N, C-alpha and C positions, 0 to 999 in steps of 0.2 A: 890768410890763414891756409897753412898746410893742411891737407885732408888726412887725418889720424887714421883713416881706414886704408891708407895707400899702403902701408905695411902690416898688415894683421900680427897682434902679438903670438896669437894661437895658432899652430898650424898644423898640430895633429888632426888625422882625419878623425871625423865623427865615427860612434859606434853605431847609430842607429839611423833610419831614415831619416824620423822625425826630427832629431836635432839638426841633421845637415838640412833639411828643408827650411827648418825655422832659421837658423843662422845665415841660410841664404837670403831670405826672405827680408830678414831685418836689416843685413849689411846693404843689401840692395834699395830699401827706402830711406834708410838713415845718409846714404851716400847720395840718393837723388833729393832730399830735403836740404843736405849741405851745398849741393850747388845752386839751389834756390835762394840760398841766403847770400849768397855772391861773395867775391872773393875779400870784401872789406870787413866781413862778420869778424869780430875776436874769438877766439876760444871759450874765455872767460865769460862773454857774454852770452855765447849760446849754451854754455853748461849752468850757468848761474840764472839768467833772467829769461832763456828762450827754450828752455830744454823741451817742450811741446812742439818747438819747431822742427825738432829732430826726430821725435816719434810721438806724434797725437793718438791720443785714443782712437779717433778712427783709424788710423793707421794700424794699430793695433788689433782693431775688429776686422778690418780688411786682411792682415795677413792671416790672422787665426783661420778664417774660411778658405782663404787659399792653399795654406799649408794642411788644412784636414781634408780639402778635395784632392791636393795632388798626392796625399798620404796614401787614399782609399784608392786612387787610381794604379800607382806602384806597387801597393802591397796586397790590393785587393779584398782588404778586411777594413773592419772600423777600429778605432783605437780602443785601447785597453785603460779601462776607468780606475782611479785610482782609489776613488770613494763613491759613496751612494749618491752624492748630488750631482756627480757627472752623469748618473746611468738616468736619473729622475728627469733632469732639466734638458739632457739633449741625447735621448735615445738614439735618434738618428747618426751620431757620431760615436758613441763609447758602448763598450760592451766589457763585460769581465773576462779577463785573460781565463779563467778557469771553464768559462762556458764558449770559449771560441778556439782556445789552442788547441792543436792534433795531440795527442798524445804521442810521445816518441816511439817513432816506427823502426826501433833497434830489431835485429834478429838474432843477435849477440849478446842478450842479456845473460850476465851469470846467474846460474840458479840460486834463487831466493832474494835476488835482488829487483827492488820495484822502482827504483830510481835513484838518478844520482846529481850530484852538484857543486859548483866551486865552492870550497871551503874557504870562509873569510880568513879563520886563522887556527891555528894547528891547534886544539884542546888537549889536555893531559888525559881526559880519556873519551872513548867512545860513549854515548849517552842513549839508553833505552827510556822509551815514553809512550805516553799514550797520546795519539793523533787528536789535535784540536782545529779543526778548519774556521779561519776568522776571514770573513771577506766583507762583511758591513760593519759601518760605523756605530750602528746600533747594538752589534755584538761587542765590540770595544767598549762600549758606553755599559753595557752591562757587565760585562768583566772588571772593568773600574770599579763599580759597584761593590760586585760581589766578591772580587778575586779571581785570579787564575787559579784553578786546582793544581795541588802538587803534582809534580813529575808529568807536565803536560809538555809536547813538541809541538809548536805552532806550526799551521801550515797557511800560507797567504799568498795574495797576488801582489801585492803592492810594494815595490822597492824604494820607493820613496821614502819608508819609515814615518812619516808624519802621524799616519793613522794607528800603528802599534805601539809609537814610542813610550805611551803612557803606561802600557804594560809589558813592556819588553823586558824588563828585568825578573819578571815573575814567570817567565819560561823556561824549561830546562832547556831548551834550543827550539830553534828555528828553522824550517824549509820554506824558501821564498821561491816563487815560480817564475819570480822575473830579477831583471837587472844583472850586475856583475860585483865584483869586489870592490869596484869603485863606486859604487851607490850609495846614498844617503845611509839606508839603512845597514847596508856593510859597516861604513863609520862609527854609525850610533852605537854597532851591537860590539866592536872593537872595546869602544869608552865603556859600555855596561858590562863586558864580559861573558857575553850572551853567544854560544855559537851557533854559527848561521849558515847555511847553505845559499848559496844564489845561483839565479838563473837554472833552478832546479828540472830536470827532465823526468819524466812518469810515466811507466809501463802501462799504469793504470789510475784512476783518480786513488786518494787517499782518502779514507773515510772517516768521520769524528769515531773514536773510541778503539779502533785497532792500535796493536802496538807495534813499534817498529825500534830498529836500533841505526843509528846514524854513525858513520864512523869520521867522527869530529876530528880524530887524530891523523887523518890524513893531512900531507901538507896542504899548507896554505896556497892558494893561487896567485900566480906573479901576478901583480896590479898592471903590467905592461904585456900580459900574455894576449890580450886583446888587439894588440898592435904589433905582432909578430915576435914577441920575446917567448922563452920557453913556456910550454903549457905542461900545467903539472896536473897527475891523473884525477879526476874528478873522485869527489868522497860518495861513498854508497849510502842509499836508504833500504834496510832488508826489514821483511816482517818477520816479529818474532818467532813465530812457529816454522816459517821456513829456514831461519837462521839458527835454529836450536840444533 
């Protein structure tokens, strides 16, 4: 059987250390397991009847621990958690982005601007709203029951979108501290038509109840900007009092 990993289909570089380490560990493990199966193994047999020979549960656990260890050595920090479960089950590995990430150390913030981010799509108008910080699954559960108040701009840590998907349509807009315009949250926000900034940088933490104006009319970020193409200016977040 010709090793299908000899010429990988995906050739673009990863945009994060974690994804690179994960891909490298997976490829190494699957390649080693293919060699163990020998040249007489057929592809049909491998994918249909012997999938666990390519990547077993034990392989997965070993890879996870290996990647986590390498990541912390390279980045010097824990992984950012996407949900409460990760924090509760593995506090040695996970931390909230908002609790660990250093605020943007810019010296040239325009007057009144408290943050900026990559705009997912160009909206018809800028949006003013009241900040609602959502960082825990229990908070999402409460909002699902009680509803998101009108005129709210959500501030979240998780670019995956899974946590906030049930209430995403109810926000006037979203400011996400993680991810890129390629992230899952960005994809579903386009479908729902909810303006979103990704990978937001903040001069200071945004707090519940303060009013901000977000320039969602800024040009959408080029999806290939992270791989060297043209980078559009980032959309700005201003407090209402300072912007007036």
